[in-house]
C-alpha positions in Angstrom: 33.9 -58.5 -159.3 37.2 -56.8 -159.5 40.4 -58.5 -158.5 42.1 -57.4 -155.2 45.6 -56.4 -155.9 47.9 -54.8 -153.2 49.5 -52.4 -155.6 46.1 -50.8 -156.4 46.1 -49.3 -152.9 49.4 -47.4 -153.4 49.2 -43.7 -154.2 52.9 -43.2 -154.8 56.3 -44.8 -154.2 58.5 -42.7 -151.9 61.6 -45.0 -151.8 62.2 -47.6 -154.5 63.4 -51.2 -153.8 66.7 -50.4 -155.5 67.3 -47.2 -153.4 66.5 -49.1 -150.2 69.1 -51.8 -151.1 71.7 -49.1 -151.9 71.0 -47.2 -148.6 71.1 -50.4 -146.5 74.6 -51.1 -147.8 75.7 -47.5 -147.1 74.4 -47.7 -143.5 76.1 -51.1 -143.0 79.4 -49.5 -144.2 79.1 -46.7 -141.6 78.2 -49.2 -138.8 81.1 -51.5 -139.8 83.5 -48.5 -139.6 82.2 -47.4 -136.2 82.1 -50.9 -134.6 85.1 -52.5 -136.4 86.8 -53.5 -133.1 83.7 -54.3 -131.0 80.9 -56.8 -130.8 77.4 -55.5 -131.1 74.1 -56.6 -129.8 71.6 -55.8 -132.6 68.2 -55.2 -131.1 65.5 -55.4 -133.8 62.1 -53.8 -132.9 59.3 -56.0 -133.9 57.3 -56.1 -136.2 58.1 -53.1 -138.4 61.9 -53.3 -138.5 62.1 -57.0 -139.5 62.8 -56.5 -143.2 65.3 -53.7 -142.6 66.9 -55.6 -139.8 67.5 -58.8 -141.8 68.9 -56.9 -144.8 71.1 -54.8 -142.6 72.7 -57.6 -140.6 73.4 -59.6 -143.8 75.7 -56.7 -144.9 77.6 -56.6 -141.6 80.6 -58.9 -141.5 81.2 -58.1 -137.8 80.7 -60.2 -134.6 77.2 -59.5 -133.7 74.4 -61.0 -131.6 70.8 -60.8 -132.6 67.9 -60.2 -130.3 64.4 -58.6 -130.5 62.0 -56.4 -128.6 58.4 -55.4 -129.2 57.6 -52.0 -127.7 55.0 -49.3 -128.2 54.3 -45.9 -127.0 51.0 -45.6 -128.9 48.5 -47.9 -127.2 45.4 -48.3 -129.4 45.4 -44.8 -131.0 47.7 -42.8 -133.3 49.0 -40.5 -130.6 51.8 -41.4 -128.3 51.1 -42.0 -124.7 54.5 -40.7 -123.6 55.5 -44.1 -122.1 56.7 -47.3 -123.6 55.0 -50.6 -123.1 57.1 -53.7 -123.6 55.2 -56.6 -125.2 58.3 -58.8 -125.9 61.5 -58.3 -124.1 65.2 -59.1 -124.7 66.4 -62.6 -123.9 69.9 -61.6 -122.9 71.6 -59.5 -120.2 72.9 -56.1 -121.4 75.7 -55.5 -118.9 78.7 -54.1 -120.7 77.3 -54.6 -124.2 77.3 -52.2 -127.1 73.7 -52.1 -128.3 72.4 -51.0 -131.7 68.6 -50.6 -131.8 67.3 -51.2 -135.3 63.9 -49.6 -135.8 61.6 -49.0 -138.9 60.7 -45.3 -138.2 61.2 -42.5 -135.7 58.6 -39.9 -135.6 57.6 -38.4 -132.2 60.8 -39.8 -130.8 59.2 -40.9 -127.5 59.6 -44.6 -128.1 63.3 -44.2 -129.1 64.2 -41.9 -126.2 62.6 -44.1 -123.6 64.0 -47.3 -125.1 67.6 -45.9 -125.1 67.2 -44.8 -121.4 65.8 -48.3 -120.5 68.7 -50.2 -122.1 71.3 -47.9 -120.6 69.6 -48.4 -117.2 69.9 -52.1 -117.7 73.7 -51.8 -117.9 74.5 -51.4 -121.7 77.9 -49.9 -122.3 76.5 -47.9 -125.1 73.2 -47.6 -127.0 72.9 -46.2 -130.5 70.1 -46.4 -133.0 69.7 -47.1 -136.7 66.3 -46.2 -138.3 65.1 -46.8 -141.8 62.9 -43.7 -141.8 63.0 -40.4 -140.0 60.1 -38.0 -139.8 61.7 -35.0 -138.0 58.6 -32.8 -138.5 56.7 -35.1 -136.0 59.4 -35.0 -133.2 58.0 -34.1 -129.7 61.2 -35.0 -127.8 64.8 -34.2 -128.4 66.2 -37.4 -129.8 67.8 -38.3 -133.1 68.9 -41.6 -134.6 72.6 -42.2 -135.0 72.1 -43.8 -138.4 69.2 -42.8 -140.7 68.2 -44.4 -143.9 65.8 -41.7 -145.3 64.2 -38.5 -144.0 60.7 -38.4 -145.2 57.8 -35.9 -145.1 54.9 -36.3 -142.7 53.0 -38.8 -144.7 51.6 -42.1 -143.7 53.8 -44.8 -145.3 53.7 -48.5 -145.8 55.9 -51.2 -147.2 59.3 -52.8 -146.4 58.0 -53.8 -142.9 55.7 -50.8 -142.3 52.0 -51.6 -142.2 48.5 -50.3 -142.1 46.1 -52.6 -140.2 48.6 -55.4 -140.4 48.9 -55.3 -144.2 51.4 -54.0 -146.8 54.6 -55.0 -144.8 55.6 -57.3 -147.7 56.0 -54.5 -150.3 59.6 -54.2 -151.5 59.4 -50.4 -151.6 58.1 -47.6 -149.3 55.0 -45.9 -150.5 51.9 -44.0 -149.4 48.4 -45.4 -149.4 45.6 -43.8 -151.4 43.6 -41.8 -148.9 40.4 -43.7 -149.4 42.1 -46.8 -148.0 42.7 -45.4 -144.5 40.4 -42.3 -144.3 37.3 -44.4 -143.7 38.7 -46.0 -140.5 
């Protein structure tokens, strides 16, 4: 019987652990510069953004408030429904606050566009977004993130918070799975 080992499922590494750490520091520097005289409400989008969110806030020596949401525009499939569903909502009022959404990935853009509209409608003074990964080739709506870690090709990625079937979030890098892992589903 062969031993199960998570790294055997990885086809290639797209972004190394060291490059992620370096880019998180660069993003934090840009955010610090833009928000140096303001408090921010950092909204982490569960579950995928947790690793990125935690590393990012540790690099920000600003006054900030932490909170989380869990949203989806995908339902049970792999295609967006065009509407967001809130599974876990913020625990604080937004009126007059500068909000920075921290998300793992933006692809179709539907979730981000609708989330920004929702938070502005709830009274946020401003809403910006910081995403670890951007797949511009998958965009179906006109929305871009304000801070982007890495632009990546249209490949299915895992690691550093991103998962497949609930697994691989704990990898320290971002990689692609071998096709035989996900093609049989």
